[in-house]
Structure formats: structure tokens, C-alpha cells
Backbone and ligand atoms as CSV (ligand in chain L), in Angstrom:
chain,resi,resn,atom,element,x,y,z
A,1,MET,N,N,0.909,-1.294,0.030
A,1,MET,CA,C,-0.053,0.059,0.152
A,1,MET,C,C,0.926,1.342,-0.068
A,2,ILE,N,N,2.130,1.257,0.208
A,2,ILE,CA,C,2.962,2.363,0.368
A,2,ILE,C,C,2.930,3.328,-0.681
A,3,ALA,N,N,2.849,2.872,-1.935
A,3,ALA,CA,C,2.611,3.859,-3.238
A,3,ALA,C,C,1.470,4.744,-3.134
A,4,ASN,N,N,0.408,4.070,-2.751
A,4,ASN,CA,C,-0.893,4.869,-2.576
A,4,ASN,C,C,-0.743,5.717,-1.348
A,5,ALA,N,N,-0.077,5.238,-0.240
A,5,ALA,CA,C,-0.107,6.033,0.935
A,5,ALA,C,C,0.731,7.280,0.708
A,6,VAL,N,N,1.873,7.039,0.015
A,6,VAL,CA,C,2.764,8.204,-0.365
A,6,VAL,C,C,1.857,9.365,-1.222
A,7,GLU,N,N,1.211,9.096,-2.228
A,7,GLU,CA,C,0.464,9.799,-3.068
A,7,GLU,C,C,-0.691,10.527,-2.089
A,8,GLU,N,N,-1.304,10.021,-1.218
A,8,GLU,CA,C,-2.400,10.358,-0.345
A,8,GLU,C,C,-1.814,11.550,0.581
A,9,LEU,N,N,-0.597,11.011,1.131
A,9,LEU,CA,C,0.099,12.099,2.166
A,9,LEU,C,C,0.414,13.304,1.403
A,10,LEU,N,N,1.097,13.191,0.244
A,10,LEU,CA,C,1.509,14.320,-0.616
A,10,LEU,C,C,0.134,15.086,-0.970
A,11,ARG,N,N,-0.965,14.586,-1.267
A,11,ARG,CA,C,-2.004,15.314,-1.600
A,11,ARG,C,C,-2.497,15.978,-0.327
A,12,TYR,N,N,-2.833,15.155,0.826
A,12,TYR,CA,C,-3.403,15.722,1.830
A,12,TYR,C,C,-2.543,16.660,2.567
A,13,LEU,N,N,-1.200,16.578,2.630
A,13,LEU,CA,C,-0.485,17.566,3.371
A,13,LEU,C,C,-0.016,18.706,2.519
A,14,THR,N,N,0.218,18.560,1.147
A,14,THR,CA,C,0.607,19.524,0.062
A,14,THR,C,C,1.759,20.521,0.698
A,15,ILE,N,N,2.791,19.869,0.826
A,15,ILE,CA,C,4.021,20.497,1.510
A,15,ILE,C,C,4.393,21.877,0.953
A,16,VAL,N,N,4.388,22.081,-0.444
A,16,VAL,CA,C,4.479,23.291,-1.068
A,16,VAL,C,C,3.065,23.994,-1.195
A,17,GLN,N,N,2.960,25.026,-0.560
A,17,GLN,CA,C,1.767,25.621,-0.387
A,17,GLN,C,C,1.195,26.494,-1.464
A,18,SER,N,N,2.251,27.127,-2.024
A,18,SER,CA,C,1.772,28.233,-3.177
A,18,SER,C,C,3.035,28.541,-4.183
A,19,LEU,N,N,3.844,27.595,-4.551
A,19,LEU,CA,C,4.853,27.783,-5.346
A,19,LEU,C,C,4.466,27.859,-6.865
A,20,ALA,N,N,3.200,27.521,-7.216
A,20,ALA,CA,C,3.102,27.474,-8.776
A,20,ALA,C,C,2.655,28.781,-9.107
A,21,VAL,N,N,3.451,29.560,-9.827
A,21,VAL,CA,C,3.231,30.896,-10.300
A,21,VAL,C,C,3.360,30.783,-11.893
A,22,ARG,N,N,2.383,31.399,-12.564
A,22,ARG,CA,C,2.482,31.563,-13.828
A,22,ARG,C,C,2.052,32.776,-14.277
A,23,VAL,N,N,2.397,33.140,-15.774
A,23,VAL,CA,C,1.952,34.185,-16.367
A,23,VAL,C,C,1.023,34.067,-17.618
A,24,ALA,N,N,-0.286,34.494,-17.431
A,24,ALA,CA,C,-1.079,34.305,-18.854
A,24,ALA,C,C,-0.337,34.584,-20.225
A,25,VAL,N,N,-0.254,33.783,-21.016
A,25,VAL,CA,C,0.182,34.062,-22.308
A,25,VAL,C,C,-0.634,34.685,-23.286
A,26,GLU,N,N,-2.052,34.579,-22.937
A,26,GLU,CA,C,-3.042,35.113,-23.770
A,26,GLU,C,C,-4.193,35.417,-22.731
A,27,ASP,N,N,-5.264,36.202,-23.169
A,27,ASP,CA,C,-6.339,36.353,-22.487
A,27,ASP,C,C,-7.202,35.163,-22.188
A,28,VAL,N,N,-7.556,34.931,-20.996
A,28,VAL,CA,C,-8.317,33.660,-20.760
A,28,VAL,C,C,-9.173,33.773,-19.494
A,29,THR,N,N,-10.264,32.939,-19.502
A,29,THR,CA,C,-11.214,33.124,-18.385
A,29,THR,C,C,-11.138,31.764,-17.625
A,30,ILE,N,N,-10.924,31.827,-16.467
A,30,ILE,CA,C,-10.697,30.702,-15.643
A,30,ILE,C,C,-11.594,30.774,-14.347
A,31,GLY,N,N,-12.566,29.638,-14.275
A,31,GLY,CA,C,-13.628,29.818,-13.294
A,31,GLY,C,C,-14.360,31.127,-13.299
A,32,GLY,N,N,-14.714,31.700,-14.332
A,32,GLY,CA,C,-15.321,32.898,-14.349
A,32,GLY,C,C,-14.606,34.230,-14.137
A,33,GLN,N,N,-13.360,33.909,-13.994
A,33,GLN,CA,C,-12.423,35.127,-13.630
A,33,GLN,C,C,-11.591,35.550,-14.902
A,34,PHE,N,N,-11.740,36.740,-15.446
A,34,PHE,CA,C,-11.131,37.116,-16.620
A,34,PHE,C,C,-9.590,37.382,-16.193
A,35,VAL,N,N,-8.742,36.908,-17.014
A,35,VAL,CA,C,-7.278,37.134,-16.692
A,35,VAL,C,C,-6.667,37.660,-18.056
A,36,ARG,N,N,-6.175,38.887,-18.066
A,36,ARG,CA,C,-5.603,39.303,-19.229
A,36,ARG,C,C,-4.169,38.868,-19.378
A,37,ALA,N,N,-3.718,38.774,-20.893
A,37,ALA,CA,C,-2.538,38.368,-21.055
A,37,ALA,C,C,-1.308,39.106,-20.627
A,38,GLY,N,N,-0.395,38.369,-19.925
A,38,GLY,CA,C,0.686,39.151,-19.145
A,38,GLY,C,C,0.542,39.296,-17.659
A,39,GLU,N,N,-0.651,38.948,-17.145
A,39,GLU,CA,C,-0.991,39.159,-15.658
A,39,GLU,C,C,-0.411,37.834,-15.160
A,40,GLY,N,N,0.024,37.902,-13.854
A,40,GLY,CA,C,0.672,36.925,-13.189
A,40,GLY,C,C,-0.488,36.110,-12.302
A,41,LEU,N,N,-0.240,34.970,-12.014
A,41,LEU,CA,C,-1.277,34.159,-11.209
A,41,LEU,C,C,-0.291,33.301,-10.335
A,42,ILE,N,N,-0.927,33.004,-9.086
A,42,ILE,CA,C,-0.332,32.326,-8.076
A,42,ILE,C,C,-1.406,31.342,-7.630
A,43,MET,N,N,-1.115,29.921,-7.970
A,43,MET,CA,C,-2.144,28.948,-7.759
A,43,MET,C,C,-1.998,28.450,-6.441
A,44,SER,N,N,-3.025,28.276,-5.657
A,44,SER,CA,C,-3.234,27.541,-4.383
A,44,SER,C,C,-3.229,25.956,-4.570
A,45,LEU,N,N,-2.064,25.255,-4.592
A,45,LEU,CA,C,-2.045,24.071,-4.606
A,45,LEU,C,C,-2.905,23.194,-3.588
A,46,PRO,N,N,-2.786,23.498,-2.275
A,46,PRO,CA,C,-3.484,22.688,-1.219
A,46,PRO,C,C,-5.106,23.055,-1.620
A,47,ALA,N,N,-5.409,24.122,-2.146
A,47,ALA,CA,C,-7.038,24.151,-2.442
A,47,ALA,C,C,-7.296,23.305,-3.440
A,48,GLY,N,N,-6.384,23.107,-4.321
A,48,GLY,CA,C,-6.627,22.178,-5.720
A,48,GLY,C,C,-6.852,20.705,-5.129
A,49,ASN,N,N,-5.844,20.525,-4.153
A,49,ASN,CA,C,-5.587,19.228,-3.703
A,49,ASN,C,C,-6.885,18.752,-2.658
A,50,ARG,N,N,-7.547,19.793,-2.309
A,50,ARG,CA,C,-8.699,19.685,-1.316
A,50,ARG,C,C,-10.110,19.852,-1.984
A,51,ASP,N,N,-9.941,19.865,-3.268
A,51,ASP,CA,C,-11.340,20.097,-4.033
A,51,ASP,C,C,-12.020,18.935,-4.094
A,52,ALA,N,N,-13.336,18.970,-3.738
A,52,ALA,CA,C,-14.299,17.766,-3.832
A,52,ALA,C,C,-14.652,17.400,-5.389
A,53,ALA,N,N,-14.258,18.310,-6.334
A,53,ALA,CA,C,-14.371,17.999,-7.610
A,53,ALA,C,C,-13.390,17.216,-8.108
A,54,PHE,N,N,-12.316,17.160,-7.348
A,54,PHE,CA,C,-10.935,16.219,-7.956
A,54,PHE,C,C,-11.191,14.804,-7.125
A,55,ILE,N,N,-11.641,14.947,-5.805
A,55,ILE,CA,C,-11.447,13.684,-5.205
A,55,ILE,C,C,-12.408,13.800,-3.949
A,56,SER,N,N,-13.125,12.749,-3.664
A,56,SER,CA,C,-14.272,12.617,-2.745
A,56,SER,C,C,-13.683,12.621,-1.192
A,57,ASP,N,N,-14.419,13.265,-0.365
A,57,ASP,CA,C,-13.969,13.571,0.873
A,57,ASP,C,C,-12.666,14.089,1.280
A,58,PRO,N,N,-12.443,15.168,0.498
A,58,PRO,CA,C,-10.819,15.634,0.441
A,58,PRO,C,C,-10.336,15.899,1.672
A,59,ASP,N,N,-11.165,16.264,2.842
A,59,ASP,CA,C,-10.413,16.462,4.114
A,59,ASP,C,C,-10.294,15.161,4.906
A,60,ILE,N,N,-10.589,14.105,4.462
A,60,ILE,CA,C,-10.179,12.883,5.038
A,60,ILE,C,C,-8.800,12.299,4.487
A,61,LEU,N,N,-7.948,11.793,5.505
A,61,LEU,CA,C,-6.696,11.049,4.955
A,61,LEU,C,C,-7.036,9.635,4.784
A,62,ASP,N,N,-7.041,9.209,3.589
A,62,ASP,CA,C,-7.377,7.715,3.242
A,62,ASP,C,C,-6.140,7.014,2.609
A,63,LEU,N,N,-5.170,6.346,3.413
A,63,LEU,CA,C,-3.995,5.958,2.718
A,63,LEU,C,C,-4.321,4.903,1.809
A,64,ASP,N,N,-5.590,4.201,1.732
A,64,ASP,CA,C,-5.704,3.217,0.628
A,64,ASP,C,C,-6.119,3.710,-0.713
A,65,ARG,N,N,-6.506,5.031,-0.803
A,65,ARG,CA,C,-7.176,5.447,-2.032
A,65,ARG,C,C,-6.158,5.827,-3.071
A,66,ASN,N,N,-6.579,5.893,-4.271
A,66,ASN,CA,C,-5.683,6.349,-5.271
A,66,ASN,C,C,-5.793,7.896,-5.438
A,67,ALA,N,N,-4.739,8.684,-5.061
A,67,ALA,CA,C,-4.785,10.037,-5.087
A,67,ALA,C,C,-3.962,10.546,-6.231
A,68,ARG,N,N,-3.684,9.759,-7.348
A,68,ARG,CA,C,-2.860,10.026,-8.484
A,68,ARG,C,C,-3.585,11.396,-9.172
A,69,GLY,N,N,-2.794,12.274,-9.646
A,69,GLY,CA,C,-3.418,13.284,-10.177
A,69,GLY,C,C,-3.438,14.699,-9.417
A,70,HIS,N,N,-2.738,14.470,-7.987
A,70,HIS,CA,C,-2.901,15.569,-7.231
A,70,HIS,C,C,-1.831,16.555,-7.669
A,71,LEU,N,N,-2.034,17.724,-7.078
A,71,LEU,CA,C,-0.997,19.080,-7.500
A,71,LEU,C,C,0.091,19.094,-6.414
A,72,ALA,N,N,0.520,18.161,-5.695
A,72,ALA,CA,C,1.707,18.459,-4.727
A,72,ALA,C,C,2.753,18.828,-5.358
A,73,PHE,N,N,3.160,18.301,-6.692
A,73,PHE,CA,C,4.341,18.608,-7.446
A,73,PHE,C,C,4.027,19.574,-8.530
A,74,GLY,N,N,2.822,20.311,-8.355
A,74,GLY,CA,C,2.485,21.397,-9.487
A,74,GLY,C,C,2.033,20.695,-10.594
A,75,TYR,N,N,1.890,21.506,-11.709
A,75,TYR,CA,C,1.203,20.927,-12.947
A,75,TYR,C,C,1.872,21.662,-14.183
A,76,GLY,N,N,1.909,20.640,-15.209
A,76,GLY,CA,C,2.144,21.240,-16.504
A,76,GLY,C,C,3.714,21.236,-16.695
A,77,VAL,N,N,4.215,21.823,-17.816
A,77,VAL,CA,C,5.504,21.527,-18.171
A,77,VAL,C,C,6.724,22.067,-17.053
A,78,HIS,N,N,6.195,22.907,-15.953
A,78,HIS,CA,C,7.098,23.292,-14.876
A,78,HIS,C,C,6.951,22.495,-13.669
A,79,GLN,N,N,6.189,21.323,-13.836
A,79,GLN,CA,C,5.951,20.592,-12.368
A,79,GLN,C,C,7.350,19.974,-12.111
A,80,CYS,N,N,7.294,19.669,-10.741
A,80,CYS,CA,C,8.569,19.283,-10.168
A,80,CYS,C,C,9.516,18.424,-10.826
A,81,LEU,N,N,10.751,18.934,-11.118
A,81,LEU,CA,C,11.729,17.964,-11.853
A,81,LEU,C,C,12.181,16.847,-10.746
A,82,GLY,N,N,12.008,16.973,-9.562
A,82,GLY,CA,C,12.630,15.984,-8.747
A,82,GLY,C,C,11.518,14.961,-8.122
A,83,GLN,N,N,10.359,15.018,-8.662
A,83,GLN,CA,C,9.247,14.178,-8.139
A,83,GLN,C,C,9.602,12.793,-8.099
A,84,ALA,N,N,10.229,12.151,-9.161
A,84,ALA,CA,C,10.482,10.754,-9.135
A,84,ALA,C,C,11.417,10.368,-7.936
A,85,LEU,N,N,12.519,11.319,-7.723
A,85,LEU,CA,C,13.289,11.072,-6.581
A,85,LEU,C,C,12.628,11.282,-5.181
A,86,ALA,N,N,11.855,12.144,-5.176
A,86,ALA,CA,C,11.027,12.524,-4.029
A,86,ALA,C,C,10.232,11.264,-3.761
A,87,ARG,N,N,9.382,10.984,-4.590
A,87,ARG,CA,C,8.640,9.611,-4.541
A,87,ARG,C,C,9.472,8.321,-4.041
A,88,ALA,N,N,10.495,8.118,-4.666
A,88,ALA,CA,C,11.348,6.954,-4.246
A,88,ALA,C,C,11.917,7.112,-2.833
A,89,GLU,N,N,12.281,8.395,-2.334
A,89,GLU,CA,C,12.543,8.514,-1.030
A,89,GLU,C,C,11.732,8.272,-0.045
A,90,LEU,N,N,10.361,8.749,-0.229
A,90,LEU,CA,C,9.391,8.504,0.659
A,90,LEU,C,C,8.844,7.103,0.748
A,91,GLU,N,N,8.908,6.426,-0.461
A,91,GLU,CA,C,8.506,4.956,-0.445
A,91,GLU,C,C,9.499,4.082,0.053
A,92,ILE,N,N,10.744,4.470,0.163
A,92,ILE,CA,C,11.741,3.832,0.784
A,92,ILE,C,C,11.838,4.137,2.314
A,93,ALA,N,N,11.878,5.386,2.550
A,93,ALA,CA,C,12.195,5.950,4.004
A,93,ALA,C,C,11.072,5.641,4.958
A,94,LEU,N,N,9.790,5.666,4.532
A,94,LEU,CA,C,8.831,5.451,5.589
A,94,LEU,C,C,8.554,4.096,5.978
A,95,PRO,N,N,8.365,3.210,5.072
A,95,PRO,CA,C,8.426,1.824,5.443
A,95,PRO,C,C,9.706,1.298,6.399
A,96,THR,N,N,10.817,1.762,5.900
A,96,THR,CA,C,12.114,1.454,6.695
A,96,THR,C,C,11.925,1.961,7.969
A,97,LEU,N,N,11.510,3.154,8.244
A,97,LEU,CA,C,11.322,3.839,9.522
A,97,LEU,C,C,10.630,2.906,10.303
A,98,LEU,N,N,9.266,2.526,9.817
A,98,LEU,CA,C,8.183,1.620,10.649
A,98,LEU,C,C,8.654,0.363,10.778
A,99,ARG,N,N,9.524,-0.255,9.944
A,99,ARG,CA,C,10.095,-1.552,10.160
A,99,ARG,C,C,11.152,-1.697,11.194
A,100,ARG,N,N,12.062,-0.604,11.098
A,100,ARG,CA,C,13.202,-0.561,12.104
A,100,ARG,C,C,12.716,0.027,13.649
A,101,LEU,N,N,11.676,0.935,13.664
A,101,LEU,CA,C,11.319,1.461,14.948
A,101,LEU,C,C,9.722,1.138,14.978
A,102,PRO,N,N,9.328,-0.027,15.111
A,102,PRO,CA,C,7.797,-0.408,15.351
A,102,PRO,C,C,7.173,0.355,16.306
A,103,GLU,N,N,7.952,0.601,17.534
A,103,GLU,CA,C,7.241,1.332,18.498
A,103,GLU,C,C,7.321,2.976,18.398
A,104,LEU,N,N,7.795,3.425,17.329
A,104,LEU,CA,C,7.759,4.820,17.176
A,104,LEU,C,C,6.551,5.421,17.490
A,105,ARG,N,N,6.572,6.552,18.168
A,105,ARG,CA,C,5.282,7.328,18.587
A,105,ARG,C,C,5.484,8.715,19.028
A,106,LEU,N,N,4.473,9.503,19.065
A,106,LEU,CA,C,4.663,10.912,19.472
A,106,LEU,C,C,5.022,10.833,21.079
A,107,ALA,N,N,6.078,11.728,21.293
A,107,ALA,CA,C,6.481,11.777,22.683
A,107,ALA,C,C,5.732,12.964,23.428
A,108,VAL,N,N,4.833,13.708,22.727
A,108,VAL,CA,C,3.983,14.644,23.622
A,108,VAL,C,C,2.503,14.630,22.792
A,109,PRO,N,N,1.590,15.065,23.524
A,109,PRO,CA,C,0.194,15.101,22.941
A,109,PRO,C,C,0.187,15.717,21.746
A,110,ILE,N,N,-0.606,15.340,20.759
A,110,ILE,CA,C,-0.799,15.990,19.367
A,110,ILE,C,C,-0.921,17.406,19.393
A,111,GLU,N,N,-1.714,17.852,20.375
A,111,GLU,CA,C,-2.249,19.281,20.426
A,111,GLU,C,C,-0.988,20.089,20.712
A,112,GLN,N,N,0.277,19.600,21.314
A,112,GLN,CA,C,1.461,20.356,21.475
A,112,GLN,C,C,2.264,20.466,20.238
A,113,VAL,N,N,1.863,19.846,19.194
A,113,VAL,CA,C,2.974,19.795,17.984
A,113,VAL,C,C,2.580,21.061,17.212
A,114,ARG,N,N,3.657,21.679,16.983
A,114,ARG,CA,C,3.472,23.057,16.258
A,114,ARG,C,C,3.775,22.871,14.628
A,115,PHE,N,N,2.236,23.063,14.095
A,115,PHE,CA,C,2.435,22.846,12.594
A,115,PHE,C,C,2.771,24.110,11.953
A,116,ARG,N,N,3.408,24.130,10.868
A,116,ARG,CA,C,3.978,25.457,10.181
A,116,ARG,C,C,2.903,26.045,9.294
A,117,HIS,N,N,1.874,26.545,10.020
A,117,HIS,CA,C,1.011,27.308,9.315
A,117,HIS,C,C,1.280,28.657,8.789
A,118,ASP,N,N,2.454,28.964,9.324
A,118,ASP,CA,C,2.972,30.411,9.116
A,118,ASP,C,C,4.092,30.393,8.126
A,119,MET,N,N,4.326,29.349,7.269
A,119,MET,CA,C,5.155,29.308,6.382
A,119,MET,C,C,4.782,28.608,4.796
A,120,GLY,N,N,5.450,28.989,3.946
A,120,GLY,CA,C,5.110,28.456,2.624
A,120,GLY,C,C,5.384,26.963,2.486
A,121,THR,N,N,6.197,26.362,3.106
A,121,THR,CA,C,6.533,25.163,3.150
A,121,THR,C,C,5.952,24.320,4.444
A,122,TYR,N,N,4.963,23.593,4.288
A,122,TYR,CA,C,4.196,22.872,5.316
A,122,TYR,C,C,4.991,21.759,5.897
A,123,GLY,N,N,4.676,21.731,7.233
A,123,GLY,CA,C,5.269,20.380,8.108
A,123,GLY,C,C,5.143,20.875,9.497
A,124,VAL,N,N,6.217,20.476,10.199
A,124,VAL,CA,C,5.951,20.821,11.882
A,124,VAL,C,C,7.333,21.537,12.013
A,125,HIS,N,N,7.343,22.300,13.119
A,125,HIS,CA,C,8.515,23.079,13.565
A,125,HIS,C,C,9.403,22.113,14.177
A,126,GLU,N,N,8.959,21.115,15.071
A,126,GLU,CA,C,9.606,19.971,15.511
A,126,GLU,C,C,8.642,19.034,16.004
A,127,LEU,N,N,9.395,17.662,16.123
A,127,LEU,CA,C,8.325,16.477,16.044
A,127,LEU,C,C,9.264,15.612,17.241
A,128,PRO,N,N,8.899,15.809,18.607
A,128,PRO,CA,C,9.323,14.972,19.565
A,128,PRO,C,C,8.765,13.594,19.559
A,129,VAL,N,N,9.604,12.599,19.271
A,129,VAL,CA,C,9.236,10.993,19.230
A,129,VAL,C,C,9.791,10.422,20.267
A,130,SER,N,N,9.437,9.201,20.632
A,130,SER,CA,C,9.926,8.118,21.209
A,130,SER,C,C,9.737,6.697,20.621
A,131,TRP,N,N,10.659,5.636,21.045
A,131,TRP,CA,C,10.431,4.303,20.597
A,131,TRP,C,C,10.941,3.327,21.327
L,1,HEM,C1,C,8.160,15.961,-1.461
L,1,HEM,C2,C,9.240,16.702,-2.080
L,1,HEM,C3,C,8.902,17.819,-3.059
L,1,HEM,C4,C,7.862,18.684,-3.240
L,1,HEM,C5,C,6.267,18.450,-2.501
L,1,HEM,C6,C,8.003,19.396,-4.490
L,1,HEM,C7,C,7.160,20.243,-4.952
L,1,HEM,C8,C,7.355,21.206,-6.001
L,1,HEM,C9,C,6.374,21.932,-6.592
L,1,HEM,C10,C,5.251,22.375,-6.195
L,1,HEM,C11,C,7.225,22.708,-7.816
L,1,HEM,C12,C,6.500,23.795,-8.593
L,1,HEM,C13,C,5.894,23.264,-9.709
L,1,HEM,C14,C,5.058,24.122,-10.641
L,1,HEM,O1,O,5.313,25.259,-10.752
L,1,HEM,O2,O,4.097,23.497,-11.317
L,1,HEM,C15,C,8.406,22.328,-7.835
L,1,HEM,C16,C,9.292,22.476,-8.631
L,1,HEM,C17,C,10.611,22.043,-8.878
L,1,HEM,N1,N,11.275,21.053,-8.098
L,1,HEM,FE1,FE,10.238,20.205,-6.526
L,1,HEM,N2,N,9.361,19.108,-4.964
L,1,HEM,C18,C,9.937,18.305,-4.090
L,1,HEM,C19,C,11.153,17.671,-4.320
L,1,HEM,C20,C,12.182,18.098,-5.318
L,1,HEM,C21,C,13.421,17.462,-5.498
L,1,HEM,C22,C,13.830,16.232,-4.502
L,1,HEM,C23,C,14.072,18.101,-6.427
L,1,HEM,C24,C,15.492,17.959,-6.955
L,1,HEM,C25,C,16.159,16.827,-6.773
L,1,HEM,C26,C,12.984,18.983,-6.898
L,1,HEM,C27,C,13.198,19.940,-7.861
L,1,HEM,C28,C,12.545,20.942,-8.431
L,1,HEM,C29,C,12.789,21.576,-9.579
L,1,HEM,C30,C,14.073,21.860,-10.381
L,1,HEM,C31,C,11.651,22.471,-9.885
L,1,HEM,C32,C,11.460,23.664,-10.791
L,1,HEM,C33,C,10.892,23.058,-12.212
L,1,HEM,C34,C,10.610,23.992,-13.297
L,1,HEM,O3,O,10.287,25.302,-12.893
L,1,HEM,O4,O,10.463,23.790,-14.301
L,1,HEM,N3,N,11.932,19.025,-6.094
L,1,HEM,N4,N,8.582,21.310,-6.876
């Protein structure tokens, strides 16, 4: 299940929160919004990944589902060049960690974990664990 789990984690957490920036090369209307040629756009990758039109129950983390097509690595010709490496690292590191440290668990109540809501790159400020 690791390949599906990695895709779902990438979708659900959307580590890069707003890196996808583009310039319209021609006048275009997107979602009812007129964009003039030459204007800049900043896409919200998390909003796309939590769009119910893309995936059902988007706010649920479901490690068994197929989340392929998510926007965690962006979209189009400038989507992440390192995504194959990133996928390989996650698919190797996560099962290895769980296999070698089966007792791995949070060392503090989850309410005390400080998430990086204040930064463009999502994650945690620190993650105290024990095993
Ligand atoms: C989980 C890890 C990673 C995530 C979530 C991630 C996410 C992203 C995102 C959202 C973009 C912008 C895509 C767009 O504008 O459509 C991007 C671009 C890029 N990423 Fe990653 N990335 C990751 C790992 C890596 C790694 C490991 C490398 C290199 C070894 C890498 C190299 C690049 C490069 C070179 C670009 C610019 C591509 C371009 O503008 O044409 N990334 N990444």
C-alpha cells in the first residue's frame, strides 16, 4: 500500500503551499475570472488538492485510496523535476522507519505539535518522538 499512501500523504499535506506561479500568455477566463495576457497568477496547490471536484471526501486522509493526479508537485511543463526522486525517497524511507522502529510514537500530545501554518513550506516546527 506504500505507493498509494505516499500519494495520499502528498495530496493531503501539500508540502509546497503556493509555489505554482504562472503568467497568462493570452487572455483567458478561468472559473469565471477574466485574466488578461501578461498578468501573473499564483495557484493555491492545497486548495486544488482539497477540491471535492477532484477527489471525494478531500479532508479525509485515506491511505488506501488512489490520489494520483494531485497537485503536490505542481502541474504542466514546470511541475517538479525531482518528483521521481522524492517519491522514491518517501517509498523507501517511510516503510524502513516503521520496520526498524515499530514502537515509534509521538512523545507529546498531538495538541502540542506546532504545525507550520506560518510558512510557505508546510510541516512541523519540531516533532518529539520516542520508540
Ligand atoms: C516531497 C518533495 C517535493 C515537493 C512536494 C516538491 C514540489 C514542487 C512544486 C510544487 C514545484 C512547482 C511546480 C510548478 O510550478 O508547477 C516544484 C518545482 C521544482 N522542483 Fe520540486 N518538490 C519536491 C522535491 C524535489 C526534489 C527532490 C528536487 C530535486 C532533486 C526538486 C526539484 C524541483 C525543480 C528543479 C523545480 C522547478 C521546475 C521548473 O520550474 O521547471 N523537487 N517542486
